[in-house]
N, C-alpha and C positions, 0 to 999 in steps of 0.2 A: 328768618329768611328761608325760603325753600331751597333745599339742596339740589344742585344740578347733578344729573346722573352722569357718571364718568364712563367713557368708552372703555370696554375691556381691552386689556393689553394685547390679547391674542386675536382680536376681531379686526380684520383688515377692512379698511374703508373701501367700498365698491366704487370703482372708477366710472364716471359717467361716460357712456359710449356715445359717439356722435350719431346722429340720425342716419338711417340707411338711405343712400341715394341710388336711385335707379340709373343704369347706364344711359348716356345721352344718345338718342336717335334723332337725326335731323328729319324734320317733316319735309316731304317733297313739296317743291314749289308748285304753284298753279300750272305753270307751263309744263312741268314734269308730269303732273297728274293727267293732263290732257294730251300728252305726247302720243302720237300714233304708235300702234304696236307692230307696225310693219313698214317696210320701205316700198315705195312705188318704183316702177321701172325707170322713170325719169330721174328719181333721186339716186338710184343705184348707178345709172349712167353718169350722173354728175360726180358721184364719189369716185368712180373709176377714172374720170377725166382729171380730177384733182390729184389722185394717187400717182398719176403719170408724171406729175411735176412736184411732188411732195418729197423733199429730202435731196441730198446730194449724191447718194449712192445709187448708181444705175441698176445694180443687181437687186437691191431691196425694192426699188420702184417697180421693177418688173414682177417680182414676187408678190408684192402687195396688190398690184393691179390684177394679177391672175387670181389671187385669193378672193378679192371682192367679187369678181365675175363668177367664180365657181361656187361661192357661198350662195349666191342668188340663183344661178341657173340650175343647180343641182340640189338646192334646199339642204345644204350641209349644216349639221350641227357643228359647234366649235370643236368638239372632240373628234368628230369624223374628219374635219379638215386637218387638224393637227396630226392625226394618225395616218392620213392618206400617203401611200407609198407609190413610187414610180412603177413597181411591178403590178400595180392594180390599174394601170392605165395602158390600154392597148393602142399604141400610136398607129399601127398598121390598119386596124379595123375601126379606128375612131370611136372607141368605147371606153367607159370608165366603170370599174367594178367597185361599188360602195357597200361596205358592211355597216348596216345601221346599228347604232349603239344601244337603242332601246330594246330591240327584239332579235338582234343578230342576223336579221334577214339581209340577203344579198340582193342588191339592186344593180342592174346594168343599164346605164344611160348612154345614149349617143352623144358624141361631142361635135357641136357645130363647127363650121369652117373657121371663123375668127378665133374662137377659143382654141381650136386645134393648132392653128398657126402660132399662137402665143405659147402654147405648151411645148411645141417642138423647138421654138426659139429659146425658151427658158431651160429646156432639158439640156441643150448644148452648153449652158452655163453651169449645170449641176451634174456633170458627168459621173462623179463618184458618190453622189448623195443618194441616200435611201428615201428620204421624205420629200414630198412634192413642195411643201412649204417649210423649209428648214431654217435653223439659225445660220449665221454666217459660217460656222464651223461644220455645218452639215447635220448637227444634232436636231432632235425633235423640238419644235417651237414650244416654249412654255406658255402656260395659261396667262401669266402676267404680260409676256411679250405680245401675245395675241391680242389682248385687250388694249395694250398700249398702241398697237398699230391702228386699230379702229378708232380709238379716242383721238389720236393725232390727226388722222385723215378727216374725221368728223369736225374737228376744230377748224382745220383749214378750209373745209367746204362751206362753213357758215350756215349749215343746216341747224335750225333753231331748237334742236333737242339732242339728247345724248344718244349715240349710236350703240345698240346692243347687238351681239352676234345673231340672236334668234330672230331679229327683225328681217334679216335676209331670207331665212327659211319661211317665215310667214308671208313675206313679200312674194316668194316663189309660188306659194299656194294660192294667194289671191290673184296673181298674174295669170296662172293657168285657168282658174275658175272664171275670170273675166273674159278669157278667150273662148269659153264654152267647152273646155275639156271635161270629159265625163268624170264624175265623182270617184268611181272605182279606179279609173286610170290615175287620178291624182293621188289616191290612197296608195297605190302600188309605187308610184314615182317617189313619194316622200317616205315610204316605208312605214306607214301607220298600221298598227295592229288593229285598232278600233276605228271603224269608219266614222264614228261620231267626232273624232279629232279632225276629220277631213271636211265634214259637213259645214263647219264654221266658215270655210272659205266659199263654198258654193251657195249657202243660204242667203248671202248678201250680194251675190253677183247680179249686176244690173240687167244682164241679158238672159237670165234664166227662163224668162217667159217669152222670149222672142220666138216668132214663127208658130205660136200656138194656133193662130187663125190666119188664114190666107184668103184674101178677097180677089 
């Protein structure tokens, strides 16, 4: 009979390792893939209306309503909104001073009447606060809390896609382009360093060829 080879005493048997598994990433649904990258003026107005009745805390409702309006009207990035301080808002001259996070450029925007009235009313509720959109204790709003606000209002609004902060900024760009605002003016307003980032709004504007010919 053939002899079986014995395993050397000092030779450890290699353990069989389980196969490597890649981390799981959920594929976006068809609705998510086709979701618009920006919010229209009507959608923003609907979200603002919903925010006025979302929750039981009147102070938070006013803060969230003002947040949505200013995200859209001033094309604020989420960090710019979270960093915005009361000393950057001139209530006497109706102006807001925005330091853009991408290039550090200072933009000065006018504040329209309705927004101005909301700011003055909310300011009286935040006498000792530094940030315009603070936590309840006056501290800087966290990234998690910021997203939670948008997600909650988005769910109550029944808008059929997930709301992202940058949708308000893109919505601002498309809104101005559709009004016929000059590309350079939009670039300055949004604080774009490269005008190619602004052209994406104006190249699809339906009225860009209006008044080429007059009969």
